[in-house]
N, C-alpha and C positions, 0 to 999 in steps of 0.2 A: 504494499500501500505508498510505503513510502516513497521508493521509488515510482510509482506511477501520480501520486499527486505531484510530487515535487517537477514531474516532467510539464503536468499538465498546468502549475502553476509558471512554471517560468517561459513555456510556448505562450501563454496567454497574456502576461506581460509584456514579450516580445511584439505580440499585435498590438498591444494597446500601446507599447513604447514609442513604437517604428508606425502609429498612425494608421494601420491597416483597419484595427478595430477603435474605435472609442469609447470612450467610458461616458456614459449616462452625465450628461448635464447636472444632475438633480443628486449626484449622490458623488462619493469619495471614489478613488482607484479602489479601494479594500470591498466596499462594499457592491463595486460594480465585477469585481473578482469574484465574490463570493455567489453572486447572480448568475454568474458562466461555469462555477467548477461543481455545483450541486451541494449534495450535504456532506457525502461522505471524505469530499478532499477538499468543503470548507472548512469541519472540524477539526482534522488533522493539521490544517494550514495554520488556523488559531489559536489553537494547541500549540504549536510550533514558535508564533508570534510571543503570546504568553511566556512560553518559557522561557525565550530569547528577553521579553521587554523586563523579567524579572531579575534576571541577570546583572544590568544597565544599575549604576549605583546615584548616578544624576535625578533628582527625583526635579528637575523641572523641567524635563524633556516631555512635551506633550503626549499623547499615544497616535497622533499623525506622525510626529517628528520617530516616533519608536519602531512604526510601522512602515515607514519610510526607508529608516537607515538600515530594517531587518532586510525588507526588499531588495537595496543595494548591496548591501553585505552578501548574502545568499543566493542570488541569482547566477546560474548554471551560465557557462556556455550556450549559446545555441546556433547551429547552421541549419541549411536548407537540405533537404535532401540530396544523395548523387541524384536520384532520376532528376528533380526539379531543376538542378546546374546542370546536366547532361541537356535537357530538352530547353533549356533556356539559351545555353551556348549556341548548341546548334544551330537553332532558326534565329535567334536576333545575331549573332555573327554572321550567319549567311547575308540576312536582311542589312545589313551593315556594310557590309563590301559590296554588294550589287548597287544597293542603294547609292553610296557617295561616289560610286565610279562612274553609275550610269548618268549623276545628277552633273557631276564635272564635264560627263564629254557632251551632255546637251548643252553647257555655257562654250565648251570647247569650240562643238561644231557649229555653232552660233555666231559667235565672233572669229571663228576662221573662214566662215564663207558669205563673202558678200551677198549672194541674193537671197542671204537667209535674215539682212538685216532689215526686217518688217516690224510693225507696231505688236502684233501678235507674240511673234519672239520674244519681243524685250518683254512681256509678261511671263511667257515660259521661262527664261534667263532666271528673273525673280523666282518664280515658283519653283525653280531648281534648287537657286542659292539658299531658300529660305529651307528648305528640305534637307540640303547637307547639314544643316544648324543644327536643324533636331535630331538629324541622325549620331551627330558628332558630339552632342553634346549629352546626351539621353543612355543610346546602345552603350559607350562602356563604361559607363559606371551601373548601372541596371545587369552586366554582365560579371562586374567586378563584384557587384555585393554579393554574388551568388557563394563568395568563395572568402566573404570577411566574415569574422565573427557577428553574431546578431545584426544589428543596426549600424557597423562601426561605417564613418565616413572619415576619408584622410587626407582630406584635401583643404584643412580647416574654413575657418567663417569667411574666406573672401571666396573661398571656392565654391563654399554651400550656394552666395548670393549668387556668385556668377553664373554659374551652371543653373540655376531655376531660372533665372532671368533668361538666358540664351535658347531653354529648351521654349518658354513661354515666347519669347520672341521671333523664332523659328516656326510656332504655328499660327501665330497671328499672322504674321507677314505671308504664311503660304495661304493662308486662309482668304487675305485679302488682295494677295495676286490674282487666286483663283477667282472670285467677285468681279475684278477688274478687267479681268479676261474673255469673262463671262458678259458682261456690257459691253467689251469691245465687240464682240462675235454677234454678238444683235444687234449692232448697230449697221456691223460689214455686212451681214446679210439682209435683214429688216431694210436697214434705213441704205442703201448703198451709195447712192448719191450724195449724202451730208457724209458718208464715210470716208469719201476724198479727201474731204477737207477736215476730219475730226482726227480721224484715223491717222496719224504718222507718227513716226518714229520719234520724233520730238517730243510730244505731246505725252507718248508713252512712256520715255524716259523721265517726265517730269511727273508723270501720275504712280511711277514703281517709285520715286525717292519721295512722294506723298505717301506712299502708302508706309515703304519701311521709316517713315519717322513718325507716323502716328502710333503704328506701330512698338517705334523704342520707347515712344512715350510711354502707353497706356502697361507694358512690360518693367519701366522703371521701378516701381514702386516696390517689385519683388526683389529690389537690391536692397530693402533695409528691412521686409519683411522674415526673410530668414536666419536663425540662429544654431549655435552649435551647441549643444547640449554633453554632460558628463554621462557616459554607461557603467558602470559597474558589475565589472564579471568576476565570478569569483575563478579567482585563481590567477588572473590580469591584471595587466595593469588598467588604469584609467583609458577607458578610451570616449571617440567625442560619433554622435549622430547628427544631422542635419535635419532640423525641426521648423517649423514656420513659430514664427516669434511668438503671435496674439493665438488664442483658441481659434477653435474652428468656426465657431457661432461666428466672429467675427471677419472671418473670409467671405460670409454667404454671397455677399451683395456680391463679391469679385467675380466670386464664382459663376453667379448665374447670369451677371454681366456677360463674362467669356461663350456661355453658352450660347446667349443670346444672341449677341454681335459676330462672333467667329463659328457658328456653327449653324441655328434657325436659319438667322438670314442669309447669308449665301446661299443654303439647301433651298430655301423658297424662290430666294430669288434666280438661283439656277431653272429652276422647275419651270416657273413661270414662264421666263425667259427662252429658254429651250422649248418652249411651247410653243410660244411665237414664232419661232426660228422652223419647227417643224411645219406649223400652219403655211406657215409660206412657201417654203421646199415641194409641199402638199401642193400647192395652189398654182405654183409653176413661175411663180411672180418673180423667182430669183433670176428666172430665164432672162428678162430683157435687160440683166446689167450682163453681158457675160464675160464682162473684161474687170470686172470689178471682185475682187475679194472670192477669186473662185475655190473651193479644194481641187486637192489634188488629182483624185478621182474622177473629178469632170472636165470636159470637151467643153467645146464651145456648140456642139452640136446639144437639141436639148437630152435631159436627164431620162433613162427611162425608168417606170414604175418599180423598178429592184435597187435600181441605185438610188433613190428618194429612199425608201427603205431603209435602206445600208447604212443612208449619213444619221437618220433618224435613232438607230439603233447603238450606231456607237456616241451621239450624244444620251441616250441614255444609260449606258454603260457609265460614262464620267459620272452623272448623278447618284448613283445607285453605289458606284464603287468609294464615293467621297462618304454618303450618308451611312452606309453600312460599315467601315472601317472605322469611323467613330464613334458609332452606337454603344457597341459595349462600354468603351471609356466614360462616353460622354453620359451615358444609361445610368453607370455605379456610381458617376459625380454627385447628379443629382438625388438618385437614392440614399445616398451617405450623408446631403447636406441636410436633404430632409427626414431623415433620421436622429440627427443632432437637434433639428430642430424641434422635434417632437420628444426627445431623449430615449429614443428606441438604439436598440445597438448597431452599428453600422456594419455592410459587407462585406466579409473580409476574406472569402476565398480564395488561398495565395494561385490555384491554379487558374480561375477566372479571370485573378489580377494580370498571371502572366499576358492572359490571350488577349486582355483588353489591351494593356502595351504594345504587345505584338502586334495588333491591330495599328493603331496608331503607326507604330515603323515600317509598316509593309506599304500605308498612306503616304510615307513621306519618300520610300523605295520603287511602285510600280507606274510612276508617271514615265521614267526614259521609254519602260518596255511598252506601255499604251504608243508611246509616240512610233516607237521601232512595228507595232504590229499594226498601226492605223495608217501611216503615212510613209508613203512610197521616198518621198523627196526625205524627211530624217532618216528612213532607212541605209539609204542610200549612200547620204552624208556622212554616217554611223561609221559604216563600211570602207567609206573613203579613209577617216583618219584612222581605224585600227589599221587600216591596207598601207597606211603610207601613199597612201597616192596610186598606187599600182593598178591595173586592170582596165578594164571598159569604164572600169566608172568616173575617169578622167573627160570621158567623152562628153562633146558639148551638148547641151540637151534645148530643143527648142522651146523658144515662151510657152506655148501651150501646155507642155507639163510640168512646168514648174510652181512650185506651191507658194502662193501671194500670203497668205495666213493658212495656220495649221487647223482653228477654228474644229470646233466638234471635240476637239480631244484631251484635254485637260481637267 
């Protein structure tokens, strides 16, 4: 019983202090543990607390201090299971490698290919840069956490603030870049004459600058909202963990603003604008302007019904991928925020947490794969870069086959 209950106490404490499980706001940590552990382990745990408190000589120490001292002194080291480490390291490491190389390749291709210096590709470069920031700031530390003791953080208080800030900066800039790209696609396809004056590279660069400036300002409070806290593990020197400086309840407004501004609004806007784009394509109005913002696979002749359906399918894929890959993480955040508001236990399943984070990382790595699969010009440009300009890829292509706007793919 001692061994089982000791492990249960330590596992629960680790979950509480790492933020995976939130303590009930109306109860202290001890009462929360009693609710979770059940009668048998609670009796064992309380008897050990009483035994420990009777050995202390300082009568001025409060009961809460005694309990905290006991918990800090007696907390055993804990690690993730081998299966958890192997699964997380393999999949997230693969995503990191593919995502960073793929997004860097997008930036390189657009930079080195003069014919791809278009407004749309400016947004794609911004999106690729933001996705790289997310992957580099998140995945290496996530993998590292599988192998350190408990919730140990090794980069100090400055690293804690900077990494959390960069994660939020990349996520927010990525969402805003996608939104700007969607609006540009709508104007280019549904208002092609207006697009000739509005959809310019110079204007796109200004919008991208504004996107990153807004994302930077919005995310900058995280530089002061994190803190490192000491954790005492039995048999180890004191280590630190990266945590939120305030209680979770004080962050609820920030969390809900994130969900609305960087998930719900882009998703709803994408659904509406892509619906309008689909209507234009199906009704054939797009054919009146054959030289403006045409897709790779469209020629100067009227597109067939099947080609129009294929375009709409690509638009739907983009919206579905964005919504689906972000839903587990955003949904868990909403649930735990409401749980905090109503003093309920937060959802803490570690495998689901890994799944939700991995979906976010996939979202940051999948765009170059979509470009390769859906854009002939990107596919050829990738091949040209990877083959160092060899083969027939260097042959001159007619203007009709060149993609003026990637469209429908981000």
